[in-house]
C-alpha positions as CSV (number, residue, x, y, z in Angstrom):
1,M,9.1,10.5,-37.2
2,K,11.9,10.3,-34.6
3,R,10.4,13.4,-33.2
4,L,7.0,11.8,-32.5
5,F,8.7,8.6,-31.3
6,L,10.9,10.1,-28.7
7,S,8.5,12.4,-27.6
8,L,6.2,9.8,-26.4
9,L,8.8,7.7,-25.2
10,T,10.8,11.0,-23.4
11,A,7.5,12.3,-21.6
12,G,7.5,9.8,-19.3
13,M,10.7,10.1,-18.6
14,L,10.6,13.8,-18.1
15,V,7.8,12.9,-15.6
16,I,9.8,10.8,-13.7
17,S,12.4,13.5,-13.4
18,Q,9.9,15.5,-12.2
19,N,8.4,13.5,-9.3
20,V,11.8,12.3,-8.6
21,L,12.8,15.8,-7.7
22,S,9.0,16.2,-6.0
23,A,9.8,13.1,-3.8
24,Q,13.0,14.8,-2.7
25,G,11.9,18.0,-1.8
26,F,10.9,18.8,2.1
27,N,8.0,20.1,3.6
28,F,7.8,23.7,2.2
29,S,7.3,25.0,-1.2
30,K,10.6,27.2,-1.2
31,G,13.6,27.6,1.0
32,E,13.6,30.8,2.1
33,N,11.4,32.8,4.6
34,V,9.0,30.6,5.6
35,G,6.9,30.0,8.1
36,E,4.8,27.9,9.7
37,E,1.7,28.8,7.1
38,S,3.4,27.1,4.2
39,L,4.2,23.9,6.5
40,L,3.5,20.4,4.7
41,S,3.8,16.6,5.7
42,P,4.3,14.7,3.2
43,Y,1.7,12.0,3.2
44,K,0.1,9.3,0.6
45,G,0.6,9.3,-3.1
46,G,2.3,12.3,-3.3
47,S,0.1,14.5,-1.3
48,A,0.7,16.6,1.5
49,I,-1.1,16.9,5.4
50,Y,-1.7,20.6,5.8
51,V,-2.1,21.9,9.8
52,R,-3.6,25.0,10.6
53,H,-4.9,26.2,13.8
54,D,-7.7,23.7,14.6
55,S,-7.8,21.8,11.2
56,T,-6.3,19.6,9.3
57,F,-6.3,19.3,5.7
58,I,-5.4,17.2,2.1
59,A,-2.9,19.2,-0.1
60,E,-2.6,18.2,-3.5
61,L,0.6,19.2,-4.9
62,N,1.9,21.3,-7.9
63,E,5.4,19.4,-9.5
64,D,7.1,22.3,-7.6
65,G,5.8,21.3,-4.2
66,S,3.6,24.5,-4.0
67,I,-0.3,24.0,-2.9
68,K,-2.9,23.0,-5.4
69,T,-5.6,22.3,-3.8
70,L,-6.4,22.1,-0.4
71,T,-9.4,19.7,1.0
72,Y,-10.9,19.7,4.5
73,T,-10.6,16.1,6.2
74,E,-12.0,14.7,9.7
75,D,-9.9,12.4,9.2
76,F,-7.5,13.6,12.2
77,S,-10.0,14.8,14.2
78,R,-9.4,12.0,17.2
79,I,-6.3,13.2,16.9
80,N,-6.3,17.1,16.3
81,P,-2.1,17.2,15.6
82,D,-0.2,19.9,15.7
83,G,2.1,21.6,13.9
84,Q,4.0,18.8,11.7
85,V,3.1,15.2,11.2
86,A,5.5,12.1,9.7
87,Y,3.6,9.4,8.0
88,C,5.0,5.9,7.9
89,D,4.1,4.3,4.4
90,K,5.4,1.1,6.0
91,T,4.0,0.7,8.9
92,G,1.3,2.8,8.9
93,T,1.9,5.0,11.6
94,L,1.6,8.4,11.8
95,Y,3.9,10.2,14.5
96,Y,2.8,14.0,15.5
97,S,3.2,15.9,18.3
98,K,0.6,17.3,20.9
99,S,1.1,20.0,23.8
100,G,4.7,19.3,23.7
101,K,4.6,15.3,23.6
102,L,5.2,12.9,21.3
103,F,2.3,10.0,20.3
104,S,1.8,7.7,17.5
105,A,-1.2,7.1,15.6
106,K,-3.0,4.2,13.6
107,Q,-6.1,4.2,11.3
108,N,-9.3,2.6,12.4
109,K,-11.6,0.7,9.8
110,K,-13.6,3.6,9.0
111,G,-10.1,5.5,7.8
112,K,-10.2,7.6,10.9
113,W,-6.6,8.2,12.6
114,V,-6.8,7.0,16.4
115,E,-4.0,7.4,19.2
116,D,-1.8,4.6,19.2
117,Q,0.3,5.6,22.4
118,Y,1.9,8.4,23.8
119,I,6.0,8.1,23.1
120,K,8.1,8.8,26.0
121,I,11.6,10.1,25.1
122,M,14.0,9.6,27.5
123,G,15.3,13.5,28.7
124,S,11.5,14.8,27.9
125,G,9.8,13.9,31.0
126,V,8.6,17.2,32.5
127,E,4.9,17.3,31.8
128,R,3.3,20.9,30.2
129,D,0.1,20.0,32.8
130,K,2.7,21.4,35.8
131,Y,3.0,24.5,33.3
132,P,-0.2,26.2,32.7
133,G,-0.2,29.8,30.9
134,S,2.7,28.4,28.3
135,V,2.9,30.2,25.5
136,L,3.2,26.3,23.6
137,A,-0.4,27.1,22.0
138,Y,0.2,24.6,19.5
139,A,3.5,23.3,17.9
140,N,4.4,25.7,15.4
141,W,7.0,28.2,15.7
142,R,6.9,29.2,19.5
143,Y,8.4,26.6,22.9
144,M,8.0,26.4,25.9
145,P,10.0,27.9,28.7
146,N,13.6,26.7,29.5
147,D,12.2,24.6,32.5
148,S,9.7,22.8,30.2
149,V,10.6,20.4,27.7
150,V,8.9,19.8,24.8
151,I,9.3,17.4,21.8
152,L,8.3,18.9,18.4
153,N,7.3,18.3,14.4
154,P,8.9,14.8,14.3
155,T,9.8,13.1,10.9
156,V,10.7,9.1,10.4
157,N,12.9,7.3,8.3
158,E,11.4,4.6,5.4
159,D,10.9,1.8,7.9
160,G,10.2,3.7,10.5
161,T,12.8,2.6,13.0
162,E,14.4,6.7,13.3
163,I,12.2,9.5,14.2
164,Y,14.3,12.8,14.1
165,F,12.2,15.8,16.1
166,A,13.2,19.6,17.6
167,S,13.5,19.9,21.4
168,N,15.1,21.8,23.6
169,M,16.1,18.6,25.8
170,L,19.3,19.4,28.3
171,N,18.4,22.8,29.0
172,S,19.0,23.8,25.4
173,K,18.3,27.1,25.5
174,K,17.3,26.9,22.0
175,L,15.3,24.4,19.8
176,D,17.6,21.5,18.1
177,I,17.1,19.0,16.2
178,W,17.5,15.3,17.8
179,K,16.8,11.9,16.5
180,V,15.7,8.6,18.5
181,K,16.4,5.2,17.2
182,K,14.0,2.3,18.0
183,D,15.3,-1.2,19.9
184,P,15.2,-4.8,18.5
185,D,12.7,-5.1,21.3
186,G,10.5,-1.8,19.8
187,E,11.1,0.4,22.5
188,W,12.4,3.9,21.7
189,G,15.9,4.4,22.6
190,V,18.5,7.0,23.9
191,P,18.3,10.1,22.0
192,S,21.2,12.6,20.2
193,K,21.9,15.1,19.1
194,L,22.6,15.7,16.3
195,G,26.2,17.8,15.1
196,S,27.3,21.3,15.6
197,N,26.8,21.4,11.6
198,I,23.2,21.2,12.1
199,N,22.6,22.8,16.0
200,T,23.9,26.3,16.5
201,E,22.7,29.1,18.9
202,A,19.7,29.5,16.9
203,D,16.6,27.5,16.3
204,E,16.7,24.6,14.4
205,N,13.2,23.1,14.0
206,Y,11.3,21.1,11.1
207,P,13.5,18.2,10.1
208,H,12.1,16.6,7.4
209,L,14.3,12.7,6.1
210,R,14.4,13.7,2.4
211,S,14.4,10.6,-0.2
212,D,18.6,10.3,-0.9
213,G,19.1,9.9,3.2
214,T,19.6,13.5,3.7
215,L,18.1,15.7,6.4
216,A,16.0,19.4,5.4
217,Y,15.1,21.3,8.2
218,A,14.6,25.3,9.2
219,S,16.7,27.5,10.7
220,N,17.0,31.5,12.2
221,K,20.5,31.8,12.2
222,K,22.2,34.9,10.6
223,T,23.4,34.6,7.2
224,G,25.7,36.9,6.2
225,D,24.1,40.1,5.4
226,K,20.4,39.2,5.1
227,K,18.0,39.4,7.2
228,L,15.4,37.2,7.9
229,K,11.6,38.7,8.2
230,S,10.9,37.8,12.3
231,G,9.4,34.9,12.5
232,K,10.8,33.4,9.6
233,Y,13.1,30.6,9.1
234,N,16.1,29.6,5.9
235,V,16.1,25.6,5.0
236,Y,19.3,23.7,4.9
237,V,19.9,20.5,3.6
238,A,22.8,18.5,5.4
239,D,24.2,15.0,5.5
240,V,23.1,13.9,8.4
241,Y,26.2,11.5,8.9
242,K,28.5,13.7,7.8
243,P,30.7,16.9,9.7
244,D,29.9,19.1,6.7
245,Q,28.8,22.6,6.6
246,P,24.6,22.4,5.1
247,R,24.2,23.6,2.0
248,T,21.0,26.0,1.3
249,Y,18.0,24.5,-0.1
250,A,18.4,26.6,-2.8
251,D,21.3,25.3,-3.6
252,V,20.5,21.5,-3.8
253,I,17.5,21.6,-5.8
254,E,19.1,23.9,-8.5
255,K,22.4,21.5,-8.7
256,E,19.2,18.2,-8.9
257,K,17.5,19.9,-11.5
258,K,20.7,20.2,-13.5
259,Q,21.5,16.3,-12.7
260,Q,18.3,15.4,-13.9
261,I,18.8,17.3,-17.0
262,E,21.7,15.8,-17.6
263,E,20.0,12.4,-17.5
264,T,17.2,12.7,-19.3
265,T,19.6,14.8,-22.7
266,A,21.9,11.6,-21.8
267,E,18.9,8.7,-22.7
268,R,17.1,10.8,-25.5
269,E,20.7,10.4,-27.3
270,K,21.0,7.5,-26.6
271,L,17.3,6.3,-27.5
272,D,18.2,8.6,-30.8
273,E,21.1,6.7,-31.6
274,E,19.3,3.1,-31.0
275,I,16.3,4.4,-33.9
276,K,19.0,5.3,-35.8
277,K,21.5,2.2,-35.7
278,A,17.9,0.2,-36.4
279,E,17.0,2.3,-39.5
280,G,20.2,1.6,-40.8
281,L,19.9,-2.0,-39.8
282,A,16.4,-2.0,-41.7
283,Q,17.9,-0.1,-45.1
284,K,20.8,-2.7,-45.2
285,E,18.5,-5.7,-45.6
286,T,16.6,-4.6,-48.0
287,G,19.2,-3.4,-50.3
288,N,18.2,-0.5,-51.1
289,D,16.9,2.9,-49.9
290,S,13.5,1.9,-48.5
291,S,11.9,3.6,-45.3
292,P,11.2,1.3,-41.9
293,S,7.3,1.6,-42.9
294,E,8.3,0.2,-46.5
295,K,10.8,-2.6,-45.3
296,N,7.8,-3.7,-42.9
297,D,5.5,-3.9,-45.6
298,Q,7.9,-6.4,-47.0
299,S,8.2,-8.5,-44.0
300,D,4.7,-8.8,-43.7
301,N,4.1,-10.0,-47.2
302,K,6.2,-12.8,-46.3
303,E,4.7,-14.1,-43.4
304,G,4.0,-17.6,-43.4
305,D,6.3,-18.5,-46.3
306,G,9.1,-20.3,-43.5
307,T,11.8,-16.9,-45.0
308,S,11.1,-15.3,-41.2
309,S,14.3,-15.8,-38.6
310,S,13.2,-16.8,-35.7
311,D,16.8,-15.1,-34.0
312,P,14.7,-13.3,-30.9
313,L,17.4,-10.3,-31.5
314,E,15.9,-9.9,-34.6
315,E,12.2,-10.3,-33.7
316,K,12.8,-7.9,-31.0
317,R,14.3,-5.5,-34.3
318,K,11.2,-5.8,-36.4
319,A,9.0,-5.2,-33.2
320,F,11.2,-2.1,-32.4
321,M,10.5,-0.4,-36.1
322,D,7.0,-2.1,-36.6
323,E,6.4,0.7,-33.4
324,I,8.0,3.3,-35.1
325,A,6.1,2.8,-38.1
326,R,2.9,2.4,-37.5
327,V,3.3,5.7,-35.2
328,N,4.9,7.5,-38.1
329,S,1.7,6.8,-40.1
330,L,-0.7,7.3,-37.6
331,A,0.4,10.4,-36.2
332,Q,0.5,14.2,-37.6
333,E,2.1,16.4,-34.8
334,Q,1.7,14.4,-32.1
335,T,-2.2,13.9,-33.0
336,V,-3.7,11.7,-34.6
337,P,-5.9,12.6,-37.9
338,D,-8.9,12.2,-39.4
339,E,-10.4,9.3,-41.1
340,K,-10.2,11.0,-44.0
341,A,-7.0,12.0,-44.0
342,I,-5.2,8.0,-43.4
343,S,-4.4,6.5,-46.3
344,E,-5.9,3.6,-47.3
345,T,-2.6,1.7,-47.1
346,N,-2.8,2.8,-42.7
347,K,-6.4,2.3,-42.7
348,S,-6.4,-1.0,-42.0
349,T,-4.4,0.1,-38.6
350,V,-7.0,1.6,-36.9
351,H,-9.7,-0.1,-34.8
352,Q,-13.1,1.3,-35.7
353,T,-15.6,0.1,-32.8
354,N,-18.9,-1.1,-34.3
355,K,-22.4,-0.1,-32.9
356,S,-22.9,-3.4,-31.6
357,E,-19.5,-3.3,-29.0
358,I,-20.8,0.0,-28.1
359,A,-23.3,-1.4,-26.7
360,K,-21.7,-3.7,-25.4
361,V,-19.6,-1.7,-23.7
362,K,-22.6,0.5,-22.2
363,Q,-24.8,-2.6,-20.9
364,I,-21.5,-3.4,-18.6
365,D,-21.4,0.0,-17.9
366,D,-25.0,-0.1,-16.9
367,K,-24.6,-3.1,-15.2
368,L,-21.7,-2.0,-13.1
369,K,-23.5,1.8,-12.1
370,A,-26.6,-0.3,-10.8
371,N,-23.9,-2.2,-8.4
372,P,-20.5,-0.1,-8.7
373,D,-19.4,-2.2,-5.8
374,S,-19.1,-5.5,-8.5
375,V,-16.4,-6.1,-11.1
376,I,-16.3,-8.0,-14.5
377,R,-13.7,-10.1,-15.9
378,I,-14.1,-9.0,-19.6
379,S,-10.8,-11.0,-20.8
380,Q,-7.4,-12.8,-19.9
381,N,-6.0,-9.8,-18.3
382,V,-8.9,-6.9,-18.1
383,L,-11.8,-6.2,-15.3
384,A,-14.4,-3.9,-15.9
385,T,-15.8,-1.9,-12.9
386,H,-18.4,1.4,-13.2
387,E,-16.2,3.8,-15.7
388,K,-13.5,2.2,-15.5
389,R,-11.1,-0.4,-17.0
390,I,-8.4,-2.3,-15.3
391,F,-5.5,-4.1,-17.2
392,Y,-2.9,-6.3,-15.1
393,F,0.9,-7.1,-15.6
394,E,3.3,-9.4,-14.9
395,F,5.6,-9.1,-12.1
396,D,8.4,-6.4,-13.1
397,K,7.1,-6.1,-16.4
398,D,6.2,-3.1,-18.4
399,I,4.8,-5.0,-21.4
400,P,1.6,-7.5,-20.6
401,N,1.7,-11.1,-21.8
402,G,1.4,-12.0,-25.4
403,T,-2.7,-12.0,-25.2
404,Y,-2.1,-8.5,-24.7
405,D,-4.1,-7.7,-28.3
406,K,-7.1,-8.5,-27.8
407,D,-6.8,-6.4,-24.0
408,L,-5.7,-3.4,-25.9
409,L,-9.5,-3.9,-28.3
410,I,-11.1,-4.3,-25.2
411,V,-9.9,-1.4,-23.7
412,L,-10.3,0.1,-26.9
413,D,-14.0,-0.3,-27.4
414,F,-14.6,1.5,-23.7
415,I,-12.8,4.2,-25.1
416,N,-14.5,4.7,-28.0
417,A,-17.7,4.0,-26.6
418,Y,-17.6,7.7,-25.2
419,P,-16.3,9.4,-28.2
420,N,-16.4,13.3,-25.8
421,S,-14.7,12.3,-22.9
422,K,-11.6,11.8,-22.2
423,F,-9.3,9.4,-20.0
424,L,-6.8,9.1,-17.3
425,I,-4.3,6.1,-17.4
426,V,-2.8,5.4,-13.7
427,G,-0.2,2.9,-13.4
428,H,0.5,0.4,-10.3
429,T,2.9,-1.3,-8.8
430,D,3.0,-3.9,-6.0
431,E,5.1,-3.6,-2.7
432,R,8.0,-5.0,-3.3
433,G,10.8,-3.1,-5.0
434,T,12.3,0.6,-4.0
435,Y,9.5,3.4,-3.9
436,E,11.8,5.1,-6.8
437,Y,11.9,1.9,-8.3
438,N,7.7,1.5,-8.5
439,D,7.5,5.3,-9.3
440,A,9.3,4.7,-12.7
441,L,8.0,1.6,-13.2
442,S,3.9,2.6,-12.7
443,L,4.8,5.0,-15.1
444,K,6.6,3.1,-17.8
445,R,3.1,0.8,-17.3
446,A,0.6,4.3,-18.2
447,E,3.2,4.8,-20.6
448,W,2.9,1.7,-22.6
449,V,-1.2,1.3,-22.3
450,R,-1.6,5.1,-24.1
451,F,1.5,4.9,-26.2
452,H,-0.7,1.6,-28.0
453,L,-3.9,3.2,-27.7
454,L,-2.3,5.8,-30.0
455,L,-1.2,3.2,-32.4
456,K,-5.3,1.8,-32.8
457,G,-5.7,5.6,-33.2
458,I,-7.1,7.4,-30.0
459,K,-6.1,11.0,-30.1
460,L,-2.9,12.2,-28.3
461,D,-5.1,14.9,-26.4
462,R,-7.7,12.7,-24.7
463,L,-5.1,10.7,-22.8
464,Q,-3.7,11.5,-19.6
465,I,-1.0,9.6,-17.8
466,R,0.3,9.1,-14.1
467,G,2.0,6.4,-12.0
468,D,1.4,5.9,-8.5
469,G,3.4,3.5,-7.9
470,E,2.9,1.1,-4.9
471,Y,0.6,3.5,-2.8
472,H,-2.7,2.5,-4.5
473,P,-2.9,-1.3,-3.9
474,I,-5.8,-3.1,-4.3
475,V,-4.6,-5.2,-1.7
476,K,-2.7,-3.9,0.9
477,N,-0.1,-5.4,2.7
478,A,-0.2,-8.5,0.1
479,K,1.0,-11.7,0.9
480,T,0.4,-14.2,-2.1
481,E,1.3,-14.1,-5.3
482,E,-2.4,-13.6,-6.3
483,E,-2.7,-10.7,-4.2
484,H,0.8,-9.1,-5.7
485,Q,-0.6,-10.0,-9.1
486,R,-3.8,-7.8,-8.2
487,N,-1.6,-4.8,-7.6
488,R,0.3,-4.9,-10.8
489,R,-2.0,-3.1,-13.1
490,A,-2.9,0.0,-15.2
491,E,-6.4,1.5,-14.5
492,I,-8.1,3.8,-17.7
493,I,-10.1,6.0,-16.1
494,K,-13.4,7.8,-17.8
495,L,-12.8,11.5,-16.6
496,N,-16.0,13.4,-18.0
């Protein structure tokens, strides 16, 4: 029983750990002997931009940061970026280099990126047009002659006030990593070169700000007896504000993985201890060795007789024990048994959708299919769109308000109407709070919906979950509470 309960809860924690590691990643899927063919630029919703020659692709990534799928897109056709691009989610701005210059871009109403302005960096005033025949065809691993200055491969901080880039400014023999800050008046100030712990006599290129504030970058400096392949680079991680020597990416990610495993194990042990305490309390209150399930049956029989406690802590404990008992009665090896295998005592916990309810669901879906842009409210917290149900949450909560039982039954009827389909549950948040906190909260919301659908009898292998944080709002740049409310949701999507 405890294994099952833990698996359902810690599954969410493990996914959070993986997402945190991915978010802490960088612009290459590995840390040694990397080249332009494996360059990725982090983008919206955990995807990446992949620029290859004159074409731009959107890359969906695996948990280790490697490319899962590539999809060609014309969204960037009006700017045709060279090499690495930097996307600032807060301002909706894209920064990129082209022909050795730095530009910014914004999306138009059709979703295509349109050049916004040329960003002139002090000290980079030489124009490329004066140097025809330069070796710089695309801003990848090559650079212009020493008497020509280039700005290449930018990365931007979270609020869009700092840009890091590679450049050969001030007669640098090689490419170095530079930083420029935005002044209070909105203009970009005087650039500064990072310290000698980062910049060496070799090429330093492709900076990438990680979510913990450290900087990942590529360098072809010599490291002991190891020889780099021609045109390849190793990746390092350094704290920009400390003189410490940079660490190899392999060392950094290994340390972070160990830390995540330790934190997950600690959370698992803490939860296991809480369950043991709850079970012991339940047995102590009955005065015998009855199981949590039997204790809950006895408590249910006392409903309405005035003997139940009104203590909030007691109510919370009882609800906690109810969840454990109900999952235990419905699950066998993380799957829900067939109806015949469910005892008469537990049959009442499984909601059966009748034919009239299924007909009603399909009638709604047919109506929405005829007009895909329409939305129907079918309960206090649930909206219906074509092949989707949207379940809303309150601010900073991963548990809905007290009327959720009826809402769950409506979602359950939708799932039971399509017995041969699988469903994806995607959690979302509004745009307040940190990215990391919202990523975790969105996953908790998806996990809550899945957990309670399991309690209602849906098999685990039919339900997948994902947390998208604040990256896909219904109302972008929401201002009012009503607008924020529309973004705090879990979407139950029919996959097939």
